C-alpha positions in Angstrom: -5.2 -6.6 43.1 -2.7 -4.1 42.1 -1.0 -7.2 39.9 -4.4 -7.5 38.2 -4.5 -3.8 37.6 -0.6 -3.7 36.2 -1.7 -6.5 34.1 -4.7 -4.9 33.1 -2.8 -2.0 32.3 0.1 -3.5 30.3 -2.7 -5.4 27.9 -4.2 -2.4 27.4 -1.2 -0.4 26.5 -0.2 -3.2 24.1 -3.9 -3.0 22.1 -3.4 0.6 22.0 -0.2 0.4 20.2 -1.0 -2.5 18.1 -4.7 -0.7 16.9 -2.9 2.7 16.9 0.1 1.5 14.1 -2.9 0.2 12.2 -4.9 3.2 12.1 -1.7 5.6 11.3 -2.1 6.4 7.9 0.8 5.0 5.7 0.0 3.5 1.8 -2.6 0.6 1.9 -3.9 -1.6 -1.0 -7.2 -3.3 -1.0 -8.2 -5.8 -0.8 -5.7 -7.3 1.5 -6.8 -10.9 0.2 -8.1 -12.0 -3.3 -7.5 -15.3 -5.3 -4.7 -16.7 -7.4 -4.8 -16.6 -11.2 -8.4 -13.7 -10.5 -8.4 -10.5 -12.4 -8.6 -7.8 -9.5 -9.1 -4.4 -9.1 -6.6 -3.1 -6.6 -7.1 0.3 -4.9 -4.3 2.3 -3.3 -4.6 4.7 -0.7 -2.4 7.6 -0.1 -2.6 10.1 2.9 -0.6 12.7 3.2 0.9 12.4 6.7 3.3 15.1 6.8 2.2 19.1 7.1 3.5 19.6 3.4 2.5 19.2 0.2 3.0 15.6 -1.2 3.9 15.7 -5.2 5.1 12.2 -6.2 4.4 8.6 -5.2 6.7 5.9 -6.7 5.2 2.5 -6.9 6.9 -1.1 -7.8 4.1 -3.8 -8.5 4.5 -7.1 -6.9 6.3 -9.9 -9.2 4.1 -12.2 -11.2 1.2 -9.4 -10.4 0.3 -8.4 -14.4 -1.2 -4.7 -13.8 -2.6 -3.4 -17.1 -5.0 -0.6 -16.6 -5.3 2.4 -14.1 -7.6 4.9 -13.1 -6.6 8.3 -13.8 -7.3 11.4 -11.4 -7.6 14.7 -12.3 -4.4 16.9 -11.6 -2.3 13.5 -11.3 -0.1 12.2 -14.2 1.2 8.9 -14.4 4.2 7.7 -15.7 4.5 4.1 -16.4 7.8 1.6 -15.3 8.3 -1.2 -17.4 10.6 -4.1 -18.2 12.7 -4.9 -21.2 9.3 -7.2 -22.6 7.1 -4.0 -22.3 5.4 -5.1 -19.0 4.0 -2.7 -16.7 6.0 -3.2 -13.6 5.8 -0.2 -11.8 4.1 3.2 -11.9 5.2 7.0 -10.2 2.0 9.1 -9.8 2.7 13.0 -10.2 0.4 15.6 -8.9 -0.3 17.5 -5.9 -2.2 16.4 -2.2 -2.4 18.9 0.6 -1.8 18.2 4.1 -4.7 16.4 5.7 -6.0 14.8 2.3 -5.8 11.7 0.6 -6.0 10.4 -2.4 -7.0 6.8 -4.5 -5.9 5.5 -7.6 -7.2 2.1 -8.7 -5.4 -0.6 -11.2 -6.7 -3.6 -12.6 -4.8 -6.7 -12.7 -4.3 -10.4 -13.3 -3.0 -12.0 -10.2 -0.1 -14.8 -10.4 -1.5 -18.3 -10.8 0.5 -19.7 -7.1 -1.4 -18.6 -4.0 1.1 -16.2 -2.5 1.8 -12.8 -1.0 2.3 -9.5 -3.1 4.1 -7.5 -2.0 4.0 -3.9 -2.9 6.7 -1.1 -2.6 6.1 2.5 -2.5 8.0 5.9 -2.0 6.0 9.0 -1.2 7.6 12.1 -1.8 6.9 15.8 -0.1 7.3 19.4 -1.3 10.2 19.7 1.4 12.3 17.5 0.1 11.6 14.6 2.3 10.3 11.1 1.5 8.8 8.0 2.9 9.5 4.2 1.9 6.8 2.1 2.5 9.2 -1.0 1.6 9.5 -2.4 5.2 8.7 -5.3 6.2 5.1 -5.8 8.4 5.1 -4.8 11.8 7.7 -2.1 10.6 7.3 1.5 10.6 6.9 2.0 7.3 5.8 -1.7 5.9 4.9 -2.8 2.5 1.3 -3.2 1.8 0.8 -7.2 1.3 -2.2 -8.6 -0.4 -2.6 -12.7 0.2 -3.4 -14.8 -2.2 -5.6 -17.4 -1.8 -6.1 -20.6 -3.7 -9.3 -20.9 -6.1 -12.0 -22.7 -4.0 -12.3 -26.7 -4.9 -8.2 -26.8 -5.7 
């Protein structure tokens, strides 16, 4: 009986750890699944996870994703990062997000034609001079958001 209790306790603790890490704010991209070659609206959700204002978010877009249009938010400015051919490969959002707030930014893009994972990289800057880099692998403390591209139906 005691062994059953210990096993249940360990299982419950493991489940709580998994859901706790999933529930923790972090920068997210929605949807988390899309279709290769499709046009998609991606929404970046950025919570302020600290007790100081956030003033800047830098983003690097996945290779092969063609981001071509952005949703602008009052009080926020967007600077685009382009490659030598003029293609947008990243952006910096500059504004003010207070503690306990979040902001969402929409982007329109055309997915690569191959079914793959789109890995987004973000760095969030705070007014106290600290930053958090959401560039790690899935399951890490600060993971990069990932969108899985599926093959189009019938192919």
